[in-house]
N, C-alpha and C positions, 0 to 999 in steps of 0.2 A: 656256071657250075663247072665244065670243063676246064675253065683257066684256073678255078680254085683247086681241082683236081690236079693239073699239073704243076703248081705251086709248092704242093706238099711232097708231089712225087718225082719232080726233076730229077733228084740225085740217084737214081737208077733204073726207074719205071720203064720198060719198053714192052708195051704192050704187043700182041701180035706177032713175036717171035717165037714161034711154036717151037722150034729145034731146042733155043735156049731154056724154055719151061720145061720142056721134056728132062732136060739134065738135072734139074732141081726137083724134079717130081717123085719126091721121096718122103716117106714119115718123119725123117730124121735129117733133111737138109735144112740151113739155116733158119729160112721162115717158119716151117711148122716147129722147130725146136724152141725158138723162143717166144713163140705162141706157146709151146707147152710150158714152158717155165713162167711165162708170165700168169699163166691159168694158177699157179701156186700162189702168187701174190695177190690176187685180187679175191682168192677165197681164205686167206688167212684172216681176214676179219669178220667171217661168216658166223663163227661161234667164239669169238672175244666177248663180245658185249652178253650171251646168256651166260656164258662161264664166270662172268663177272657178276650177275644180278644179284647172289645173295650179297657181296660186298654194297655194290649200286643201292639196294634196296635199304642196308643200314644206314649209308652215309646220307642219302637224299631224301631218306623218311618214306620210301615208296611202297606204295601197295601192290598186290599182284595184278590188279586191274591197270595200275600205272605202267608196270612192266610190259603188260601186254601190249600196252600203246606203244610202248618206245619198240617194242618187237614187231608191229603191225605198220608203223609209218615209212619203214623204208619199202616195204612191200607194195605199199598204197602208192608211194612216188615211182614205184619201179613198175607197177602196172601202164602208169601214164606214159612214161618214157619208153616202154618196150617196143612199140611198133614204130615210134620214130627212129630208135636205134637202129632197127633193122632195115627199114628204108634207108638210112643214112650209110648203112653199111653196103648195101648195094649201090648207091649212087657215089660214095666219095671214096669206097675201098677198107678193107680191113685196118690195114695198117694204121691209118689217121683215127677211127674209132679207138683201138686198143690203145692208143696216145693219149686221147680224152679221158678214157676210162682211169689210167694210171693218174692222170693229173689231179682228176677228181678225188681219187683215193688218198693223193699227197693232202689235197686241202681240208679232208676229213680227219685225217690223222693229226694235223697240225691244231685243230679246233679241239679234238677230244683230248690232246696232251695240255691244254690250259683250260680246259672248262671248269666250273665251279658251281654250275646250277643244272636243273632238270632240262630247260630249254636247250642250251646250247649242247649238253649231253646228246639230247634227243637228234638235233642238227648233224653232230657230228656223225653219229652212227647212221643216219639217212645217208649222208655222204659217201661213206665206207661200204655201205650197202648197195648202193645203187650203181657205184661204178661197176657191179656184176652185171647189172642190166644193160649197161652199155658194151660192154666186154663180150659177152655172150653171143650176140647174133654175127659181131665181127669175126671171132675167133672161129667159130664153128662153120660158119661160112667159107673162111681159109682153108679149114682143116678139111673138111667136105668135098673140095673141090680138087683133091686129090685124084687121081688114077682110082678107078673102084678096087682094084687088088691092094691098094694102099691104106685103104679107107678106114675098114673097120680096126688094123694096126694102130693108124695113128687116133681113132676116137679113143680106142683103148687106153693108149698113153696119156693124151690128152685129159681124159676124165680121171686117169689115175693121179695126174699132177693137180687138178681141181679138188680132188678127194685130199691128198695130202696136205694141200692148205689149209682145209678145213681140218684135219687133224692138227697141225703145226699150231692153229691159233691159239685153242685152250691149253694145249700141253706147253706152248710159251708162257701163257699165264702162270701156270704151275712152277715151271721153272724160273722164270724171271721174278716172280714174287715169292716164292714158297725157297728158293734156293740163292737168288742173288741179291734179295730183300728189296727191289723194287717196288714202288707203288704202281697201281692201275694205269696211270696217267703215262708213266714212263714205258710201260709196256706197249702203248700205242706207239711213241715216239720211239720207240725201237724199231718198229718196221718202216720208219719212214726211208732208211737208207737202202734197204734192199729194193723197195718200190720204185726209187731215184735209178738206181742200177739197172732196173727193168726199164726204165724209158730210154736209156743210152743203149739197151740192147736193141730196142724196136726201132729205133732211128737206125742204129745200123744193118737193118735189113736191107739187102742190095734192091730186090725188086720183088715187089709183091705178086708180079706176072709168072715169078718163079714156080709159086704154088697155086697161082688164080688161073688154073688151064680146065679147058672144057674135057668133060669127060663123060663115060655112058651115053654116046652123041645118039645113039639108036633107040634111048629112052627117053631123050629131052623131048617133053611137051612142048606145048604152046607156052610163048614167053609172055604174055599178058598177066596180068596180076590176077584175072579172073580164073586163070587156070589152077592157082595154088588153091583155091576154095573149091573143095568138094565135101560129100556127105562122109565118104570115108576118113577125111582129115579133121572134119567136126567132130565125129565120134573117139578119135584118138585123142583130141586136145580135150575133151569131156573127161577122158579116162585120166588124163595126166593130170586135170584139176582136181578128179575126186580122188585121185591117190597124194596129191599134193596137201590137200586138208588132211588127211590123217597124219602125213609124214610129218606136217608141221604142228600138229595138235601133241605129236609124241615127242618131237625132239626140242622143242624151244623152253622146256620146264624140266628137263632131264636134271641139270645141276640142280635147282632148288628141291626136286622130288627126292635126290639123292641124300640132300642135307636134311630136310624135315622129315621125310619118312622112314629112311635108312641109317638115320644117326651118323653118317658120312661127312668128315671137314669139308670145307670148301675148297682147299686146296686139293685134295684127293678127289672129290668130285670132279673138278676141272680136268683132274689127269684122266681119269676114267672116261669122261666126257672126249678126252681128244683122242684115248686109245679107240673108242667105237668109231671114231673117223678115220683113224691111222690104219685101222685092217682095211678099210675100204681102197687104200693105194694098191693093195694086191688083187683084189676083187675085181675092182675095173677091167685091166687087161686080161685078166683071167676071164670075164664074163665075155670078153669080146673076142677071145679066142671059142668059146663054147657057142656063142652066136653065130659064129662063122661055120661052124660045124653040124650045128642042130638047125638053122633057122632062127631070125631074130624072135619073130613072135612066139614061134614055140619054146625057144629058151626063156624069153620074157615070162611068160606065162608060169613055167617051171620055177625059175628063180624068185618071184613074187610069192609063190606058194610056200617056198622055203622059209622067206621073209617072214609070212605071215604067222607060221608055224611058232617060228622062235620068239616072236612078239609075246604070242599067246602063253608060251611055257613060262616067259621072263614074269608074267604077271600071276599064273597059277601057283609057282612055286615060291612060298614065303622067304625062303633062305635067302639073305643077301648075297652071297656068293654067287648064287643059281641066277640070280637076278642080273649081276654084272656079265657072267658069262654069257647067257641067253641075249642080254640087251648088245653086246659084241658081235655074236652070231646074228642078230636081226639087223645089224649095220652092215655086216660084211655080205650077208645074201639080198641087202636090200642094194647093194653097189653092184651085184654080179649082173643085175638087170639093166643098168646104166647105158652101157654101148649100145644094147638091142634096142632100148628105146630112142637114143640119138640115130641109129641106123635105119629106124622104120620112118624117123621124121625124114631124112634124107631121101629113101624111096617116096615119099608123098608129097615132097616138095621139088618142082622145077629147078634146075641148077642155077638159072640165072634169078631166079627169085629165093635164093635160099636163105640171104640175110633175113629177108621179110619172114620167110618159113621158121626160121629159129626163133625171131623174135615171137611170132605166134607160139610156138613149143615151148618157151619158157613164160609167155604171158600168164596162162592159167596159176603158174606157182606164184606169180608176183600179186594176181588178184586175190588169190585164196588164202596166201601168206599174211593179208592186210587183215583178213578176218579171223582166220585160224587161232592167232593166240588169244584174241578176245574171248571167242569160244571156248577156249580150254581154261582158261581163267574164271570163267563164269561156271563151267561145269566144276572147275577144282573148288571155287567156293561154296557152292550148293551141294556138292556130292562127295567133297573130297578128291585127292589127285589121282588116285586109283584108277577112277572111274574114268578119266581121260583115255586111259589106256583100252579101255573096253567099247567104249564108242570108237575110238580110232579102227580097231578091228573090223567093227562092223560096216564102217565106211570104207576101209581096205577091201572086205569081200565084194562090195558093190562095183568100185572099180574093177575087180578081176572080171567080174561077168560082163561089163562093157566091152573089156578088151577082146575077150574069147568069143563073144556071140555078136558084137558090133563091129569090129576093126577087120576088113578084109586086106589081106596083100597077097 
């Protein structure tokens, strides 16, 4: 394994040269900066297929439950790959795993651009989605191994870049199809060139060790795998899972809800869906600053309270404009909590096991994401789409109670 690692990183990696590492120990040095930029690219595909659901439903003759299956499959495969991806990030390093993620994304894009049936469409969506599962443990491992004074700043920027990618995806659907008259397959193909450029940028990272430095040595716990697993961490992961169930239930069918229930065109629905993500670009770094001022857990509770109030008002007020305004507010407030959640995970996991720690952090989202769309589709078929939001708010409140009374920091 050591020889494999030297093979991939022989063009610049000098582990143990601490003085050199310190010089690059900045949120905006080349390694973290490229990681942040690639975070945009891997998340571009997060909401492209939900934005296309109204069109895919018509072209392939799909039911809501079949769309739910398409949305669930990537999460199912992601849950199986999450822990191996984290372990490999700790073993092989962040750089190699980021490259693997981007290559998987390229393969998925190529398949999506050529698909003409339900099965290959599902395969393409699985590939462009599980690249995120491979990417996250590696990228967060790299970012959070910065010195503590840089970590919240770096996390805020990194998560802003991810949310920018989530926003750009559906907006690109609206622009490329509505303005440039491309078809949805060409939308996927459009993103191949930026991903290839991202691969080149990652290859030019001079040295992973420049950012992969030891920090918080006084807080470093035992380096055995057992030191990662605590009751406190388990409760935190349960909170993440419960919250993800509600978030997935709300998010996956928003474009269809806007088309079917609000009478909005599919192109405009994609644009609104994208704007709901675009506001998160501001929310992530702002949330990081506020978390550093008030404390991660305290700010997380406050931001999530605002999130749930916004969602409740979106449902309670029947006006279409009010729904859009409060949906965007819901998305923004939800993002204010992201950096605080990531920072709490860094506190709850030892530095040398942080790749595995972040794999665990994202694992609940993958697991519940595999079932939440199916639950949403079943609820919508039985009680109407509005009922999804009512159930989601109830689940959100349960998660809030687990965080407040269960997780000790």
